[in-house]
C-alpha positions in Angstrom: 93.5 81.9 154.2 95.5 85.0 153.6 96.8 85.5 150.1 100.6 84.9 149.8 102.7 87.6 148.3 105.6 86.4 146.2 108.7 88.5 146.5 111.0 86.5 144.2 110.9 86.2 140.5 109.3 82.9 139.5 109.7 80.9 136.4 106.2 80.1 135.1 105.0 77.9 132.3 101.5 78.1 130.9 100.5 75.0 129.0 97.5 75.6 126.8 96.0 77.4 123.8 97.4 80.8 122.9 98.2 82.9 119.8 98.2 82.0 116.9 95.0 80.2 118.0 91.9 82.3 118.4 89.1 82.3 121.0 88.4 83.2 124.6 90.7 80.6 126.2 93.6 81.8 124.1 92.9 85.4 124.9 92.7 84.4 128.6 96.1 82.8 128.6 97.7 85.6 126.6 96.4 88.2 129.1 97.3 86.1 132.2 100.9 85.8 130.9 101.1 89.6 130.6 99.9 90.1 134.1 102.5 87.7 135.6 105.2 89.4 133.5 104.0 92.8 134.8 104.4 91.4 138.3 108.1 90.7 137.6 108.0 87.0 136.7 109.5 85.0 133.8 106.7 83.5 131.7 106.6 81.1 128.8 103.6 79.7 127.1 103.6 76.3 125.5 100.8 76.1 123.0 99.8 73.7 120.3 101.2 72.6 117.0 97.9 70.8 116.5 95.1 71.8 118.8 92.0 70.1 117.3 92.0 67.8 114.3 90.1 69.6 111.6 87.3 67.1 111.5 86.6 67.8 115.2 86.6 71.6 114.8 83.2 73.0 113.8 84.3 76.5 112.9 85.9 78.0 109.8 89.4 78.3 111.2 91.2 77.7 114.4 93.6 80.6 113.8 93.5 84.2 114.9 93.5 87.0 112.4 95.2 89.2 115.0 98.9 90.0 115.0 101.1 88.2 117.6 100.8 89.8 121.1 103.8 91.8 121.9 106.1 90.9 124.8 105.1 87.2 125.1 107.3 84.2 124.8 105.0 81.7 123.0 106.3 78.4 121.6 104.3 75.9 119.6 105.2 72.4 120.8 102.2 70.3 121.9 100.3 68.0 119.6 97.0 67.1 121.3 96.7 63.6 119.7 100.3 62.4 119.6 101.5 60.6 122.8 105.1 60.5 121.6 105.0 64.3 121.3 103.7 64.6 124.9 106.8 62.8 126.2 109.0 65.2 124.3 107.2 68.3 125.5 107.1 66.9 129.1 110.9 66.4 129.0 111.4 69.9 127.6 109.4 71.6 130.3 111.0 69.4 133.0 114.4 70.5 131.7 113.5 74.2 132.2 112.6 73.5 135.9 109.7 76.0 136.2 108.5 76.9 139.7 104.9 76.9 138.5 103.0 75.1 135.7 99.6 76.6 135.0 97.3 74.3 133.0 94.0 75.7 131.8 91.2 73.2 131.4 88.1 73.8 129.3 87.2 70.5 127.7 87.9 66.7 128.3 89.5 66.3 124.9 92.5 68.2 126.2 92.8 66.0 129.3 95.2 63.3 128.0 97.8 65.6 126.4 97.9 68.3 129.1 97.4 65.8 131.9 100.3 63.6 130.7 102.7 66.6 130.4 101.6 67.9 133.8 102.5 64.5 135.3 106.0 64.7 133.8 106.5 68.2 135.2 106.0 67.0 138.7 109.4 65.3 138.5 111.2 68.6 138.4 109.4 69.9 141.5 107.0 72.3 139.7 103.7 73.1 141.4 100.9 72.4 139.0 97.8 74.6 139.2 94.8 74.0 136.9 92.6 76.9 135.9 89.1 75.4 135.4 87.0 77.3 132.9 84.7 74.3 132.7 84.8 70.8 134.0 81.5 69.2 133.0 81.0 69.9 129.3 77.9 71.7 128.1 77.6 69.2 125.3 78.2 65.7 126.7 80.1 63.0 124.9 80.9 59.4 126.0 84.2 59.2 127.9 84.1 62.8 129.1 84.3 62.0 132.8 87.1 59.5 132.3 89.2 62.1 130.5 88.4 64.8 133.0 89.3 62.5 135.9 92.7 61.7 134.3 93.5 65.4 134.1 92.3 66.2 137.6 94.7 63.7 139.0 97.6 65.3 137.3 97.6 68.6 139.2 98.2 69.9 142.7 95.4 72.4 143.0 92.6 74.2 141.2 91.4 77.8 140.5 87.8 77.6 139.4 86.3 80.6 137.4 82.8 80.0 138.9 81.4 78.6 142.1 79.5 75.9 140.1 82.8 74.7 138.6 84.4 74.6 142.0 81.5 72.5 143.2 82.1 70.1 140.3 85.6 69.4 141.4 84.1 67.3 144.2 82.9 64.8 141.7 86.6 63.9 141.0 88.6 65.1 144.0 87.8 66.2 147.6 91.2 66.8 149.0 93.4 69.0 146.8 93.4 72.8 147.5 90.9 74.8 145.4 89.7 78.3 145.2 87.1 80.3 143.3 88.3 83.4 141.5 86.0 85.0 138.9 86.9 85.5 135.3 88.8 88.8 135.1 87.9 91.6 132.6 88.8 91.1 129.0 90.4 94.5 128.8 92.6 93.9 125.7 90.0 95.1 123.1 90.9 98.8 123.4 88.5 101.7 124.1 84.8 101.5 123.5 83.8 103.1 120.2 81.1 105.7 120.4 77.6 104.8 119.4 77.7 107.1 116.3 81.1 105.7 115.2 80.0 102.1 115.8 76.7 102.4 113.9 78.5 104.0 111.0 81.2 101.3 111.0 78.7 98.5 111.1 76.3 100.0 108.7 73.4 100.1 111.3 70.4 102.4 111.3 70.7 105.0 114.1 66.9 105.1 114.4 67.0 101.9 116.4 68.3 100.7 119.7 70.3 97.4 119.7 70.4 94.2 121.7 73.7 92.3 121.1 74.2 88.6 121.1 77.9 88.1 120.8 80.3 85.2 120.4 80.4 81.7 118.9 76.9 80.4 118.3 76.4 77.0 119.9 73.1 75.4 121.0 73.7 75.8 124.7 74.0 79.6 124.3 70.3 79.9 123.6 70.1 82.1 120.6 66.8 80.3 119.7 65.4 81.5 123.1 66.5 85.0 122.3 64.9 84.9 118.8 61.6 83.8 120.4 61.9 86.6 123.0 62.7 89.1 120.3 59.5 88.2 118.5 57.5 89.9 121.3 55.5 92.7 119.7 56.4 95.1 122.5 60.0 95.3 121.3 58.7 96.2 117.8 56.9 99.2 119.4 60.1 100.3 121.1 62.2 100.4 117.8 64.6 97.7 119.0 66.8 95.6 116.7 68.7 92.4 117.5 72.4 92.3 116.4 73.9 88.8 116.3 77.7 88.9 115.9 79.5 85.6 115.9 80.3 82.5 114.0 78.1 79.4 113.9 79.5 76.3 115.4 77.2 73.8 113.7 74.4 74.3 111.3 72.8 77.8 111.0 69.7 76.4 109.3 67.5 76.1 112.4 68.1 79.7 113.4 67.2 81.1 110.0 64.2 78.8 109.8 63.1 80.1 113.2 63.7 83.7 112.1 61.3 83.0 109.2 58.8 81.2 111.3 58.6 84.1 113.7 58.4 86.8 111.0 61.7 88.4 112.0 63.3 88.7 108.5 64.8 92.2 108.1 64.6 92.8 111.9 67.6 90.7 112.9 71.1 92.0 111.9 73.4 89.0 111.2 77.1 89.4 111.4 77.7 85.7 111.2 81.4 85.4 111.3 84.2 85.4 113.9 84.7 88.9 115.2 88.4 90.0 115.2 89.7 91.8 118.3 89.8 95.2 116.6 86.1 94.9 115.6 84.8 94.0 119.1 84.7 97.7 120.3 82.3 98.5 117.5 79.9 95.7 118.3 79.7 96.7 121.9 79.7 100.4 121.0 76.5 99.9 119.0 74.8 97.9 121.7 72.5 99.1 124.4 72.4 95.8 126.3 74.2 92.5 125.9 72.0 89.4 126.0 73.3 86.0 127.2 70.3 83.7 127.1 72.3 80.5 127.9 70.5 77.2 128.5 73.6 75.9 130.5 76.7 77.8 131.6 79.6 77.9 134.0 80.8 81.5 133.4 81.3 83.6 130.3 84.0 85.7 128.9 81.3 87.8 127.1 80.2 89.1 130.5 83.8 90.4 131.2 83.9 92.1 127.8 80.6 93.8 128.7 82.0 94.9 132.0 85.1 96.3 130.4 83.0 98.4 128.0 80.5 99.4 130.7 77.5 97.7 129.1 74.5 96.3 131.0 73.6 92.6 130.5 70.7 90.3 130.5 71.8 86.8 131.6 69.8 83.6 132.4 69.9 82.0 135.8 72.1 79.1 134.9 75.6 78.1 136.1 77.7 81.0 137.4 76.2 83.8 135.3 74.1 85.1 138.2 77.2 85.3 140.3 78.7 87.8 137.9 75.7 90.0 137.0 73.7 91.0 140.1 70.0 91.4 139.2 68.8 95.0 139.1 72.3 96.4 139.6 74.3 95.6 136.5 71.5 94.1 134.5 68.9 91.4 134.6 69.0 87.7 135.7 66.0 85.8 134.3 64.9 82.3 133.8 65.9 80.7 130.4 62.4 81.2 129.0 61.5 83.5 126.1 58.7 85.3 127.9 61.0 86.1 130.9 63.8 87.2 128.5 61.4 89.5 126.6 60.1 91.0 129.9 63.6 92.0 130.9 64.4 93.5 127.5 61.1 95.4 127.4 61.7 96.8 130.9 65.2 97.9 129.9 64.1 99.9 126.8 60.7 101.1 128.0 62.1 102.5 131.2 65.5 103.7 129.9 67.5 101.7 132.5 70.9 102.2 131.0 71.9 105.1 133.2 70.5 103.4 136.2 72.8 100.4 135.7 75.9 102.5 134.9 76.9 102.9 138.5 76.3 99.3 139.4 78.4 98.2 136.4 81.3 100.5 137.6 81.1 99.1 141.1 81.0 95.5 139.9 83.8 95.6 137.4 86.3 96.6 140.1 86.1 93.0 141.4 87.5 91.5 138.2 91.2 92.5 138.1 93.9 90.3 136.7 96.0 90.8 139.8 93.3 89.1 141.8 93.6 86.1 139.5 97.3 85.9 139.8 97.0 86.1 143.6 94.4 83.3 143.6 96.8 81.1 141.5 99.7 81.8 143.9 97.5 81.0 146.9 96.6 77.7 145.3 100.3 77.1 144.5 101.3 77.6 148.1 98.6 75.3 149.4 
């Protein structure tokens, strides 16, 4: 189907997390809004007054340390656990009569609140398009499918960020329009800092090369696999260090115990805290390769930060990661096994593959523009 080109200004509402909340989904919504505004549309983001109850949130804080994004109309209205609030928000959005309601979906917990509001928006004629970051959770809980099904029934169509998520839609719906459009570049972190500048800023020894594990640390992201791979003696001989930059979601004990068990003390550099936006350029500037040793996945915003900064990646062959990082062109795709991960990393450093991958990364990153995402959403809106 040819992509439809909108020639009139649309009124668009995005219903989901945004600043002042932190994290990849909030960043995605902020950036998507800017792209639609750039294309001449009127955009408003309805975000949360309460996103997660504190006892359900495993991190230190839900809030971003970054300043408010310029040029965005963000209003805090939605309480994720208060049905009376959902009625109020639904009525308010309905009174604004948007042409398009965009509802990102990333976890079943959000299904009741956003699904209810989406149902109310139908009464004003708004087309409702879901952006599916994930549909089947990495960490399953009772009732997940019931909540996801409730949400799926509330929208008119779907844009999936990976082919595996698009396939998952069939578990809940086989008729509504859907399309796959890969996660665009996270290009809002500024210019890449130089290696010298980055190492100095982070206090890292320039005598070593660095593998970067970046982002929130959760079990499914496989940091334990990477630690076991990093214990390979061949990486010691190559003067390679592992940099872990991200906040633990859950207990950190098992990782530090594994580090001790493997004899990696003083070899792993831990920056175990949430990385603000203005620090990201230094983490990636210090890195030679980005490791994503996930045990399960759909897609990952970390890959799109790596593409933005022109950094090669090692990803595991799970979910949609291999769709984004072609093996041997922009990095490595390996099985989620410590030995295979170690083999890829050793090959990269022993054979100086960084320059070889540079052209492939440049070719690939051109696929991930935000304008392609807005086109996909409009295609889905128009059926």
